mmCIF file as Biopython writes it, N, C-alpha, C and O atoms, coordinates in Angstrom:
data_model
#
loop_
_atom_site.group_PDB
_atom_site.id
_atom_site.type_symbol
_atom_site.label_atom_id
_atom_site.label_alt_id
_atom_site.label_comp_id
_atom_site.label_asym_id
_atom_site.label_entity_id
_atom_site.label_seq_id
_atom_site.pdbx_PDB_ins_code
_atom_site.Cartn_x
_atom_site.Cartn_y
_atom_site.Cartn_z
_atom_site.occupancy
_atom_site.B_iso_or_equiv
_atom_site.auth_seq_id
_atom_site.auth_asym_id
_atom_site.pdbx_PDB_model_num
ATOM 1   N N  . MET A ? 1  ? -105.303 110.564 47.286 1.0 0.0 1  A 1 
ATOM 2   C CA . MET A ? 1  ? -105.541 110.158 48.348 1.0 0.0 1  A 1 
ATOM 3   C C  . MET A ? 1  ? -104.056 109.816 50.157 1.0 0.0 1  A 1 
ATOM 4   O O  . MET A ? 1  ? -102.995 109.351 50.574 1.0 0.0 1  A 1 
ATOM 5   N N  . GLU A ? 2  ? -105.301 110.548 50.409 1.0 0.0 2  A 1 
ATOM 6   C CA . GLU A ? 2  ? -104.334 110.507 51.833 1.0 0.0 2  A 1 
ATOM 7   C C  . GLU A ? 2  ? -103.697 109.281 53.182 1.0 0.0 2  A 1 
ATOM 8   O O  . GLU A ? 2  ? -104.219 108.581 54.050 1.0 0.0 2  A 1 
ATOM 9   N N  . THR A ? 3  ? -102.304 109.571 52.693 1.0 0.0 3  A 1 
ATOM 10  C CA . THR A ? 3  ? -101.359 108.486 53.167 1.0 0.0 3  A 1 
ATOM 11  C C  . THR A ? 3  ? -100.211 109.199 54.491 1.0 0.0 3  A 1 
ATOM 12  O O  . THR A ? 3  ? -99.528  110.179 54.791 1.0 0.0 3  A 1 
ATOM 13  N N  . SER A ? 4  ? -100.586 108.057 54.856 1.0 0.0 4  A 1 
ATOM 14  C CA . SER A ? 4  ? -99.268  108.274 56.339 1.0 0.0 4  A 1 
ATOM 15  C C  . SER A ? 4  ? -98.661  107.483 55.772 1.0 0.0 4  A 1 
ATOM 16  O O  . SER A ? 4  ? -99.081  106.711 54.910 1.0 0.0 4  A 1 
ATOM 17  N N  . TYR A ? 5  ? -96.788  107.653 56.503 1.0 0.0 5  A 1 
ATOM 18  C CA . TYR A ? 5  ? -95.988  107.344 56.459 1.0 0.0 5  A 1 
ATOM 19  C C  . TYR A ? 5  ? -95.133  107.315 58.456 1.0 0.0 5  A 1 
ATOM 20  O O  . TYR A ? 5  ? -94.994  108.403 59.016 1.0 0.0 5  A 1 
ATOM 21  N N  . ILE A ? 6  ? -94.898  106.609 58.855 1.0 0.0 6  A 1 
ATOM 22  C CA . ILE A ? 6  ? -94.140  106.295 60.620 1.0 0.0 6  A 1 
ATOM 23  C C  . ILE A ? 6  ? -92.898  105.338 60.352 1.0 0.0 6  A 1 
ATOM 24  O O  . ILE A ? 6  ? -92.947  104.122 60.173 1.0 0.0 6  A 1 
ATOM 25  N N  . PHE A ? 7  ? -91.360  106.460 60.370 1.0 0.0 7  A 1 
ATOM 26  C CA . PHE A ? 7  ? -90.056  106.458 60.839 1.0 0.0 7  A 1 
ATOM 27  C C  . PHE A ? 7  ? -89.634  106.979 61.524 1.0 0.0 7  A 1 
ATOM 28  O O  . PHE A ? 7  ? -90.194  107.868 62.165 1.0 0.0 7  A 1 
ATOM 29  N N  . GLU A ? 8  ? -88.453  106.611 61.652 1.0 0.0 8  A 1 
ATOM 30  C CA . GLU A ? 8  ? -87.392  106.990 62.744 1.0 0.0 8  A 1 
ATOM 31  C C  . GLU A ? 8  ? -86.154  107.234 61.526 1.0 0.0 8  A 1 
ATOM 32  O O  . GLU A ? 8  ? -85.895  106.853 60.384 1.0 0.0 8  A 1 
ATOM 33  N N  . MET A ? 9  ? -85.538  108.223 62.699 1.0 0.0 9  A 1 
ATOM 34  C CA . MET A ? 9  ? -84.204  109.127 61.113 1.0 0.0 9  A 1 
ATOM 35  C C  . MET A ? 9  ? -83.653  109.789 62.751 1.0 0.0 9  A 1 
ATOM 36  O O  . MET A ? 9  ? -84.110  109.656 63.887 1.0 0.0 9  A 1 
ATOM 37  N N  . ASP A ? 10 ? -82.260  110.664 62.092 1.0 0.0 10 A 1 
ATOM 38  C CA . ASP A ? 10 ? -81.135  111.221 62.976 1.0 0.0 10 A 1 
ATOM 39  C C  . ASP A ? 10 ? -81.060  112.624 62.239 1.0 0.0 10 A 1 
ATOM 40  O O  . ASP A ? 10 ? -80.466  112.968 61.217 1.0 0.0 10 A 1 
ATOM 41  N N  . ASN A ? 11 ? -82.232  113.606 63.509 1.0 0.0 11 A 1 
ATOM 42  C CA . ASN A ? 11 ? -82.537  114.838 62.426 1.0 0.0 11 A 1 
ATOM 43  C C  . ASN A ? 11 ? -80.901  115.808 62.593 1.0 0.0 11 A 1 
ATOM 44  O O  . ASN A ? 11 ? -80.365  115.604 63.683 1.0 0.0 11 A 1 
ATOM 45  N N  . GLU A ? 12 ? -79.946  117.006 61.439 1.0 0.0 12 A 1 
ATOM 46  C CA . GLU A ? 12 ? -79.232  117.614 62.266 1.0 0.0 12 A 1 
ATOM 47  C C  . GLU A ? 12 ? -78.046  116.918 63.365 1.0 0.0 12 A 1 
ATOM 48  O O  . GLU A ? 12 ? -76.958  116.342 63.374 1.0 0.0 12 A 1 
ATOM 49  N N  . LEU A ? 13 ? -79.184  117.463 64.302 1.0 0.0 13 A 1 
ATOM 50  C CA . LEU A ? 13 ? -78.264  117.103 65.760 1.0 0.0 13 A 1 
ATOM 51  C C  . LEU A ? 13 ? -77.607  115.703 65.830 1.0 0.0 13 A 1 
ATOM 52  O O  . LEU A ? 13 ? -76.577  115.621 66.499 1.0 0.0 13 A 1 
ATOM 53  N N  . GLY A ? 14 ? -77.959  114.876 65.374 1.0 0.0 14 A 1 
ATOM 54  C CA . GLY A ? 14 ? -77.989  113.329 65.105 1.0 0.0 14 A 1 
ATOM 55  C C  . GLY A ? 14 ? -78.754  113.137 66.232 1.0 0.0 14 A 1 
ATOM 56  O O  . GLY A ? 14 ? -77.964  112.584 66.997 1.0 0.0 14 A 1 
ATOM 57  N N  . GLU A ? 15 ? -79.719  113.241 66.761 1.0 0.0 15 A 1 
ATOM 58  C CA . GLU A ? 15 ? -80.358  112.851 68.185 1.0 0.0 15 A 1 
ATOM 59  C C  . GLU A ? 15 ? -81.759  112.047 66.989 1.0 0.0 15 A 1 
ATOM 60  O O  . GLU A ? 15 ? -82.221  112.658 66.025 1.0 0.0 15 A 1 
ATOM 61  N N  . ARG A ? 16 ? -82.129  110.806 67.342 1.0 0.0 16 A 1 
ATOM 62  C CA . ARG A ? 16 ? -83.170  109.680 66.853 1.0 0.0 16 A 1 
ATOM 63  C C  . ARG A ? 16 ? -84.437  110.400 67.384 1.0 0.0 16 A 1 
ATOM 64  O O  . ARG A ? 16 ? -84.703  110.626 68.564 1.0 0.0 16 A 1 
ATOM 65  N N  . CYS A ? 17 ? -85.406  110.821 65.932 1.0 0.0 17 A 1 
ATOM 66  C CA . CYS A ? 17 ? -86.162  111.039 65.540 1.0 0.0 17 A 1 
ATOM 67  C C  . CYS A ? 17 ? -87.719  109.964 65.397 1.0 0.0 17 A 1 
ATOM 68  O O  . CYS A ? 17 ? -87.401  108.966 64.749 1.0 0.0 17 A 1 
ATOM 69  N N  . GLU A ? 18 ? -88.622  109.930 65.641 1.0 0.0 18 A 1 
ATOM 70  C CA . GLU A ? 18 ? -89.688  109.479 65.292 1.0 0.0 18 A 1 
ATOM 71  C C  . GLU A ? 18 ? -90.441  110.141 64.706 1.0 0.0 18 A 1 
ATOM 72  O O  . GLU A ? 18 ? -90.781  111.178 65.275 1.0 0.0 18 A 1 
ATOM 73  N N  . VAL A ? 19 ? -91.064  109.834 63.258 1.0 0.0 19 A 1 
ATOM 74  C CA . VAL A ? 19 ? -91.576  110.976 62.603 1.0 0.0 19 A 1 
ATOM 75  C C  . VAL A ? 19 ? -93.035  110.830 61.727 1.0 0.0 19 A 1 
ATOM 76  O O  . VAL A ? 19 ? -93.322  109.993 60.871 1.0 0.0 19 A 1 
ATOM 77  N N  . VAL A ? 20 ? -93.461  111.421 62.008 1.0 0.0 20 A 1 
ATOM 78  C CA . VAL A ? 20 ? -94.911  110.345 60.683 1.0 0.0 20 A 1 
ATOM 79  C C  . VAL A ? 20 ? -94.941  111.947 59.643 1.0 0.0 20 A 1 
ATOM 80  O O  . VAL A ? 20 ? -94.347  113.022 59.563 1.0 0.0 20 A 1 
ATOM 81  N N  . THR A ? 21 ? -95.905  111.296 59.085 1.0 0.0 21 A 1 
ATOM 82  C CA . THR A ? 21 ? -95.767  112.548 57.735 1.0 0.0 21 A 1 
ATOM 83  C C  . THR A ? 21 ? -96.554  111.927 57.089 1.0 0.0 21 A 1 
ATOM 84  O O  . THR A ? 21 ? -96.384  110.737 56.826 1.0 0.0 21 A 1 
ATOM 85  N N  . LYS A ? 22 ? -97.944  112.859 56.564 1.0 0.0 22 A 1 
ATOM 86  C CA . LYS A ? 22 ? -99.039  113.211 56.299 1.0 0.0 22 A 1 
ATOM 87  C C  . LYS A ? 22 ? -98.687  113.387 54.494 1.0 0.0 22 A 1 
ATOM 88  O O  . LYS A ? 22 ? -97.848  114.051 53.885 1.0 0.0 22 A 1 
ATOM 89  N N  . PHE A ? 23 ? -99.639  112.562 54.108 1.0 0.0 23 A 1 
ATOM 90  C CA . PHE A ? 23 ? -99.626  112.934 51.971 1.0 0.0 23 A 1 
ATOM 91  C C  . PHE A ? 23 ? -99.867  112.679 51.719 1.0 0.0 23 A 1 
ATOM 92  O O  . PHE A ? 23 ? -100.363 111.697 52.272 1.0 0.0 23 A 1 
ATOM 93  N N  . ASP A ? 24 ? -100.187 112.932 49.987 1.0 0.0 24 A 1 
ATOM 94  C CA . ASP A ? 24 ? -101.151 113.043 49.479 1.0 0.0 24 A 1 
ATOM 95  C C  . ASP A ? 24 ? -100.454 112.151 48.450 1.0 0.0 24 A 1 
ATOM 96  O O  . ASP A ? 24 ? -99.226  112.076 48.453 1.0 0.0 24 A 1 
ATOM 97  N N  . ALA A ? 25 ? -101.368 111.316 47.369 1.0 0.0 25 A 1 
ATOM 98  C CA . ALA A ? 25 ? -100.736 110.236 46.544 1.0 0.0 25 A 1 
ATOM 99  C C  . ALA A ? 25 ? -101.575 109.876 45.509 1.0 0.0 25 A 1 
ATOM 100 O O  . ALA A ? 25 ? -102.547 109.122 45.545 1.0 0.0 25 A 1 
ATOM 101 N N  . ASP A ? 26 ? -101.135 110.449 44.644 1.0 0.0 26 A 1 
ATOM 102 C CA . ASP A ? 26 ? -101.814 109.161 43.794 1.0 0.0 26 A 1 
ATOM 103 C C  . ASP A ? 26 ? -102.390 108.179 43.141 1.0 0.0 26 A 1 
ATOM 104 O O  . ASP A ? 26 ? -102.297 107.232 43.922 1.0 0.0 26 A 1 
ATOM 105 N N  . SER A ? 27 ? -102.941 107.805 42.171 1.0 0.0 27 A 1 
ATOM 106 C CA . SER A ? 27 ? -104.325 106.652 41.506 1.0 0.0 27 A 1 
ATOM 107 C C  . SER A ? 27 ? -103.320 105.863 41.851 1.0 0.0 27 A 1 
ATOM 108 O O  . SER A ? 27 ? -103.544 104.764 42.358 1.0 0.0 27 A 1 
ATOM 109 N N  . LEU A ? 28 ? -102.183 106.274 41.644 1.0 0.0 28 A 1 
ATOM 110 C CA . LEU A ? 28 ? -100.461 104.965 41.128 1.0 0.0 28 A 1 
ATOM 111 C C  . LEU A ? 28 ? -100.502 105.311 41.974 1.0 0.0 28 A 1 
ATOM 112 O O  . LEU A ? 28 ? -101.495 106.028 41.853 1.0 0.0 28 A 1 
ATOM 113 N N  . GLY A ? 29 ? -99.898  105.535 43.831 1.0 0.0 29 A 1 
ATOM 114 C CA . GLY A ? 29 ? -98.800  105.534 44.052 1.0 0.0 29 A 1 
ATOM 115 C C  . GLY A ? 29 ? -97.903  106.151 44.449 1.0 0.0 29 A 1 
ATOM 116 O O  . GLY A ? 29 ? -97.157  105.821 45.372 1.0 0.0 29 A 1 
ATOM 117 N N  . ARG A ? 30 ? -97.834  107.527 43.544 1.0 0.0 30 A 1 
ATOM 118 C CA . ARG A ? 30 ? -96.289  108.435 43.414 1.0 0.0 30 A 1 
ATOM 119 C C  . ARG A ? 30 ? -96.819  109.407 44.219 1.0 0.0 30 A 1 
ATOM 120 O O  . ARG A ? 30 ? -97.985  109.774 44.074 1.0 0.0 30 A 1 
ATOM 121 N N  . PHE A ? 31 ? -96.057  109.884 45.090 1.0 0.0 31 A 1 
ATOM 122 C CA . PHE A ? 31 ? -96.443  111.369 46.132 1.0 0.0 31 A 1 
ATOM 123 C C  . PHE A ? 31 ? -96.326  112.688 45.755 1.0 0.0 31 A 1 
ATOM 124 O O  . PHE A ? 31 ? -95.431  113.153 45.050 1.0 0.0 31 A 1 
ATOM 125 N N  . GLU A ? 32 ? -97.227  113.261 46.230 1.0 0.0 32 A 1 
ATOM 126 C CA . GLU A ? 32 ? -96.963  114.315 45.668 1.0 0.0 32 A 1 
ATOM 127 C C  . GLU A ? 32 ? -97.615  116.337 46.609 1.0 0.0 32 A 1 
ATOM 128 O O  . GLU A ? 32 ? -98.062  117.454 46.346 1.0 0.0 32 A 1 
ATOM 129 N N  . GLY A ? 33 ? -97.159  115.438 47.706 1.0 0.0 33 A 1 
ATOM 130 C CA . GLY A ? 33 ? -96.542  116.202 48.695 1.0 0.0 33 A 1 
ATOM 131 C C  . GLY A ? 33 ? -97.130  116.486 49.834 1.0 0.0 33 A 1 
ATOM 132 O O  . GLY A ? 33 ? -98.334  116.738 49.814 1.0 0.0 33 A 1 
ATOM 133 N N  . PHE A ? 34 ? -96.575  116.502 50.777 1.0 0.0 34 A 1 
ATOM 134 C CA . PHE A ? 34 ? -96.875  116.782 52.430 1.0 0.0 34 A 1 
ATOM 135 C C  . PHE A ? 34 ? -98.147  117.413 52.804 1.0 0.0 34 A 1 
ATOM 136 O O  . PHE A ? 34 ? -98.605  118.392 52.216 1.0 0.0 34 A 1 
ATOM 137 N N  . THR A ? 35 ? -98.704  116.828 53.795 1.0 0.0 35 A 1 
ATOM 138 C CA . THR A ? 35 ? -99.982  117.829 54.332 1.0 0.0 35 A 1 
ATOM 139 C C  . THR A ? 35 ? -100.077 118.241 55.636 1.0 0.0 35 A 1 
ATOM 140 O O  . THR A ? 35 ? -100.677 119.213 56.097 1.0 0.0 35 A 1 
ATOM 141 N N  . ARG A ? 36 ? -99.005  116.866 56.525 1.0 0.0 36 A 1 
ATOM 142 C CA . ARG A ? 36 ? -98.775  117.124 57.591 1.0 0.0 36 A 1 
ATOM 143 C C  . ARG A ? 36 ? -97.283  116.445 58.052 1.0 0.0 36 A 1 
ATOM 144 O O  . ARG A ? 36 ? -96.791  115.345 57.804 1.0 0.0 36 A 1 
ATOM 145 N N  . ILE A ? 37 ? -96.757  117.689 58.893 1.0 0.0 37 A 1 
ATOM 146 C CA . ILE A ? 37 ? -95.026  115.861 59.264 1.0 0.0 37 A 1 
ATOM 147 C C  . ILE A ? 37 ? -95.240  116.675 61.341 1.0 0.0 37 A 1 
ATOM 148 O O  . ILE A ? 37 ? -95.375  117.722 61.974 1.0 0.0 37 A 1 
ATOM 149 N N  . TYR A ? 38 ? -95.134  115.384 61.457 1.0 0.0 38 A 1 
ATOM 150 C CA . TYR A ? 38 ? -94.769  115.371 62.990 1.0 0.0 38 A 1 
ATOM 151 C C  . TYR A ? 38 ? -93.586  114.733 63.533 1.0 0.0 38 A 1 
ATOM 152 O O  . TYR A ? 38 ? -93.390  113.633 63.017 1.0 0.0 38 A 1 
ATOM 153 N N  . SER A ? 39 ? -92.371  115.212 64.783 1.0 0.0 39 A 1 
ATOM 154 C CA . SER A ? 39 ? -91.713  115.073 64.686 1.0 0.0 39 A 1 
ATOM 155 C C  . SER A ? 39 ? -92.008  115.167 66.357 1.0 0.0 39 A 1 
ATOM 156 O O  . SER A ? 39 ? -92.903  115.925 66.731 1.0 0.0 39 A 1 
ATOM 157 N N  . ASP A ? 40 ? -91.219  114.363 67.377 1.0 0.0 40 A 1 
ATOM 158 C CA . ASP A ? 40 ? -90.934  114.715 68.270 1.0 0.0 40 A 1 
ATOM 159 C C  . ASP A ? 40 ? -89.879  114.583 69.302 1.0 0.0 40 A 1 
ATOM 160 O O  . ASP A ? 40 ? -89.754  114.172 70.456 1.0 0.0 40 A 1 
ATOM 161 N N  . LYS A ? 41 ? -88.666  115.517 67.659 1.0 0.0 41 A 1 
ATOM 162 C CA . LYS A ? 41 ? -87.760  115.495 68.373 1.0 0.0 41 A 1 
ATOM 163 C C  . LYS A ? 41 ? -87.381  116.642 67.608 1.0 0.0 41 A 1 
ATOM 164 O O  . LYS A ? 41 ? -87.063  116.062 66.569 1.0 0.0 41 A 1 
ATOM 165 N N  . PRO A ? 42 ? -87.113  118.317 67.291 1.0 0.0 42 A 1 
ATOM 166 C CA . PRO A ? 42 ? -86.682  119.169 66.264 1.0 0.0 42 A 1 
ATOM 167 C C  . PRO A ? 42 ? -86.334  118.805 65.406 1.0 0.0 42 A 1 
ATOM 168 O O  . PRO A ? 42 ? -85.507  117.943 65.703 1.0 0.0 42 A 1 
ATOM 169 N N  . LEU A ? 43 ? -86.447  118.923 64.039 1.0 0.0 43 A 1 
ATOM 170 C CA . LEU A ? 43 ? -86.417  118.761 62.252 1.0 0.0 43 A 1 
ATOM 171 C C  . LEU A ? 43 ? -85.872  120.175 61.850 1.0 0.0 43 A 1 
ATOM 172 O O  . LEU A ? 43 ? -86.674  121.083 62.072 1.0 0.0 43 A 1 
ATOM 173 N N  . PHE A ? 44 ? -84.575  120.577 61.260 1.0 0.0 44 A 1 
ATOM 174 C CA . PHE A ? 44 ? -84.278  121.365 60.988 1.0 0.0 44 A 1 
ATOM 175 C C  . PHE A ? 44 ? -84.189  121.714 59.185 1.0 0.0 44 A 1 
ATOM 176 O O  . PHE A ? 44 ? -84.908  121.035 58.452 1.0 0.0 44 A 1 
ATOM 177 N N  . SER A ? 45 ? -83.385  122.665 58.639 1.0 0.0 45 A 1 
ATOM 178 C CA . SER A ? 45 ? -84.171  122.797 57.300 1.0 0.0 45 A 1 
ATOM 179 C C  . SER A ? 45 ? -83.509  121.974 56.359 1.0 0.0 45 A 1 
ATOM 180 O O  . SER A ? 45 ? -83.911  121.737 55.220 1.0 0.0 45 A 1 
ATOM 181 N N  . GLU A ? 46 ? -81.698  121.231 57.284 1.0 0.0 46 A 1 
ATOM 182 C CA . GLU A ? 46 ? -81.251  120.216 56.413 1.0 0.0 46 A 1 
ATOM 183 C C  . GLU A ? 46 ? -82.005  118.442 56.276 1.0 0.0 46 A 1 
ATOM 184 O O  . GLU A ? 46 ? -81.911  117.614 55.370 1.0 0.0 46 A 1 
ATOM 185 N N  . ASP A ? 47 ? -82.671  118.402 57.497 1.0 0.0 47 A 1 
ATOM 186 C CA . ASP A ? 47 ? -83.346  116.909 57.699 1.0 0.0 47 A 1 
ATOM 187 C C  . ASP A ? 47 ? -84.953  117.165 56.737 1.0 0.0 47 A 1 
ATOM 188 O O  . ASP A ? 47 ? -85.826  116.382 56.362 1.0 0.0 47 A 1 
ATOM 189 N N  . LEU A ? 48 ? -84.777  118.554 56.617 1.0 0.0 48 A 1 
ATOM 190 C CA . LEU A ? 48 ? -86.636  118.807 55.899 1.0 0.0 48 A 1 
ATOM 191 C C  . LEU A ? 48 ? -86.277  118.852 54.046 1.0 0.0 48 A 1 
ATOM 192 O O  . LEU A ? 48 ? -87.020  119.024 53.079 1.0 0.0 48 A 1 
ATOM 193 N N  . ALA A ? 49 ? -85.339  118.698 54.123 1.0 0.0 49 A 1 
ATOM 194 C CA . ALA A ? 49 ? -84.225  119.128 52.690 1.0 0.0 49 A 1 
ATOM 195 C C  . ALA A ? 49 ? -84.509  117.120 51.984 1.0 0.0 49 A 1 
ATOM 196 O O  . ALA A ? 49 ? -84.952  116.594 50.963 1.0 0.0 49 A 1 
ATOM 197 N N  . HIS A ? 50 ? -83.959  116.699 53.219 1.0 0.0 50 A 1 
ATOM 198 C CA . HIS A ? 50 ? -84.268  114.926 52.779 1.0 0.0 50 A 1 
ATOM 199 C C  . HIS A ? 50 ? -85.177  114.104 52.917 1.0 0.0 50 A 1 
ATOM 200 O O  . HIS A ? 50 ? -85.076  112.924 52.582 1.0 0.0 50 A 1 
ATOM 201 N N  . LEU A ? 51 ? -86.157  114.609 53.414 1.0 0.0 51 A 1 
ATOM 202 C CA . LEU A ? 51 ? -87.559  114.478 53.997 1.0 0.0 51 A 1 
ATOM 203 C C  . LEU A ? 51 ? -87.945  113.385 53.126 1.0 0.0 51 A 1 
ATOM 204 O O  . LEU A ? 51 ? -87.817  112.182 53.349 1.0 0.0 51 A 1 
ATOM 205 N N  . GLU A ? 52 ? -88.667  114.228 51.619 1.0 0.0 52 A 1 
ATOM 206 C CA . GLU A ? 52 ? -88.983  113.425 50.354 1.0 0.0 52 A 1 
ATOM 207 C C  . GLU A ? 52 ? -88.157  111.807 50.282 1.0 0.0 52 A 1 
ATOM 208 O O  . GLU A ? 52 ? -88.720  110.797 49.859 1.0 0.0 52 A 1 
ATOM 209 N N  . GLN A ? 53 ? -87.100  111.839 50.658 1.0 0.0 53 A 1 
ATOM 210 C CA . GLN A ? 53 ? -86.426  110.922 49.535 1.0 0.0 53 A 1 
ATOM 211 C C  . GLN A ? 53 ? -86.457  109.878 50.400 1.0 0.0 53 A 1 
ATOM 212 O O  . GLN A ? 53 ? -86.548  108.785 49.842 1.0 0.0 53 A 1 
ATOM 213 N N  . PHE A ? 54 ? -86.396  109.859 51.975 1.0 0.0 54 A 1 
ATOM 214 C CA . PHE A ? 54 ? -87.021  109.782 52.987 1.0 0.0 54 A 1 
ATOM 215 C C  . PHE A ? 54 ? -88.025  108.916 52.972 1.0 0.0 54 A 1 
ATOM 216 O O  . PHE A ? 54 ? -87.615  107.772 53.167 1.0 0.0 54 A 1 
ATOM 217 N N  . VAL A ? 55 ? -89.223  108.995 52.815 1.0 0.0 55 A 1 
ATOM 218 C CA . VAL A ? 55 ? -90.589  108.660 52.379 1.0 0.0 55 A 1 
ATOM 219 C C  . VAL A ? 55 ? -90.780  108.151 50.808 1.0 0.0 55 A 1 
ATOM 220 O O  . VAL A ? 55 ? -90.761  106.921 50.854 1.0 0.0 55 A 1 
ATOM 221 N N  . VAL A ? 56 ? -90.872  108.385 50.091 1.0 0.0 56 A 1 
ATOM 222 C CA . VAL A ? 56 ? -90.385  107.484 49.213 1.0 0.0 56 A 1 
ATOM 223 C C  . VAL A ? 56 ? -89.750  106.174 48.545 1.0 0.0 56 A 1 
ATOM 224 O O  . VAL A ? 56 ? -89.876  105.596 47.466 1.0 0.0 56 A 1 
ATOM 225 N N  . GLN A ? 57 ? -88.983  105.984 49.748 1.0 0.0 57 A 1 
ATOM 226 C CA . GLN A ? 57 ? -88.013  104.679 50.011 1.0 0.0 57 A 1 
ATOM 227 C C  . GLN A ? 57 ? -88.433  103.961 50.160 1.0 0.0 57 A 1 
ATOM 228 O O  . GLN A ? 57 ? -88.316  102.872 49.598 1.0 0.0 57 A 1 
ATOM 229 N N  . GLY A ? 58 ? -89.649  104.531 51.661 1.0 0.0 58 A 1 
ATOM 230 C CA . GLY A ? 58 ? -90.352  103.670 52.374 1.0 0.0 58 A 1 
ATOM 231 C C  . GLY A ? 58 ? -91.570  103.238 52.319 1.0 0.0 58 A 1 
ATOM 232 O O  . GLY A ? 58 ? -92.305  102.925 53.256 1.0 0.0 58 A 1 
ATOM 233 N N  . LYS A ? 59 ? -91.907  103.219 50.454 1.0 0.0 59 A 1 
ATOM 234 C CA . LYS A ? 59 ? -93.683  103.613 49.978 1.0 0.0 59 A 1 
ATOM 235 C C  . LYS A ? 59 ? -93.265  102.092 50.169 1.0 0.0 59 A 1 
ATOM 236 O O  . LYS A ? 59 ? -93.432  102.114 48.950 1.0 0.0 59 A 1 
ATOM 237 N N  . ASP A ? 60 ? -92.858  100.688 50.509 1.0 0.0 60 A 1 
ATOM 238 C CA . ASP A ? 60 ? -93.780  99.512  50.867 1.0 0.0 60 A 1 
ATOM 239 C C  . ASP A ? 60 ? -94.696  99.754  52.076 1.0 0.0 60 A 1 
ATOM 240 O O  . ASP A ? 60 ? -95.754  99.190  52.353 1.0 0.0 60 A 1 
ATOM 241 N N  . LYS A ? 61 ? -93.670  101.277 53.100 1.0 0.0 61 A 1 
ATOM 242 C CA . LYS A ? 61 ? -94.876  100.827 54.570 1.0 0.0 61 A 1 
ATOM 243 C C  . LYS A ? 61 ? -96.058  101.943 54.283 1.0 0.0 61 A 1 
ATOM 244 O O  . LYS A ? 61 ? -96.950  102.140 55.109 1.0 0.0 61 A 1 
ATOM 245 N N  . TRP A ? 62 ? -95.999  102.461 53.373 1.0 0.0 62 A 1 
ATOM 246 C CA . TRP A ? 62 ? -96.944  103.009 53.609 1.0 0.0 62 A 1 
ATOM 247 C C  . TRP A ? 62 ? -98.455  103.068 53.504 1.0 0.0 62 A 1 
ATOM 248 O O  . TRP A ? 62 ? -98.906  102.715 52.414 1.0 0.0 62 A 1 
ATOM 249 N N  . VAL A ? 63 ? -99.497  103.522 54.617 1.0 0.0 63 A 1 
ATOM 250 C CA . VAL A ? 63 ? -101.219 103.160 55.305 1.0 0.0 63 A 1 
ATOM 251 C C  . VAL A ? 63 ? -101.364 104.917 54.217 1.0 0.0 63 A 1 
ATOM 252 O O  . VAL A ? 63 ? -100.876 106.048 54.225 1.0 0.0 63 A 1 
ATOM 253 N N  . THR A ? 64 ? -102.174 104.251 53.573 1.0 0.0 64 A 1 
ATOM 254 C CA . THR A ? 64 ? -103.911 104.353 52.490 1.0 0.0 64 A 1 
ATOM 255 C C  . THR A ? 64 ? -104.939 104.322 52.516 1.0 0.0 64 A 1 
ATOM 256 O O  . THR A ? 64 ? -105.705 103.458 52.089 1.0 0.0 64 A 1 
ATOM 257 N N  . LYS A ? 65 ? -105.340 106.234 53.547 1.0 0.0 65 A 1 
ATOM 258 C CA . LYS A ? 65 ? -106.724 105.977 54.011 1.0 0.0 65 A 1 
ATOM 259 C C  . LYS A ? 65 ? -108.176 106.223 52.293 1.0 0.0 65 A 1 
ATOM 260 O O  . LYS A ? 65 ? -108.526 107.121 51.527 1.0 0.0 65 A 1 
ATOM 261 N N  . ARG A ? 66 ? -108.378 105.289 52.459 1.0 0.0 66 A 1 
ATOM 262 C CA . ARG A ? 66 ? -109.324 105.291 51.325 1.0 0.0 66 A 1 
ATOM 263 C C  . ARG A ? 66 ? -110.614 104.959 52.238 1.0 0.0 66 A 1 
ATOM 264 O O  . ARG A ? 66 ? -111.725 104.850 51.721 1.0 0.0 66 A 1 
#
């Protein structure tokens, strides 16, 4: 299922970013991998390394397109 989650985080430079993620989740609501990532400020490798963790922690705010 195509799922999305929008949240704010600080990037590696300490800039506040609005991040929009789209990803696949299985029928049990488990994260299966990103399909799109957008941020209004640059994201760096260290930011991306933790992105899945932020998304999984925000599971209660996921929006699923059925």
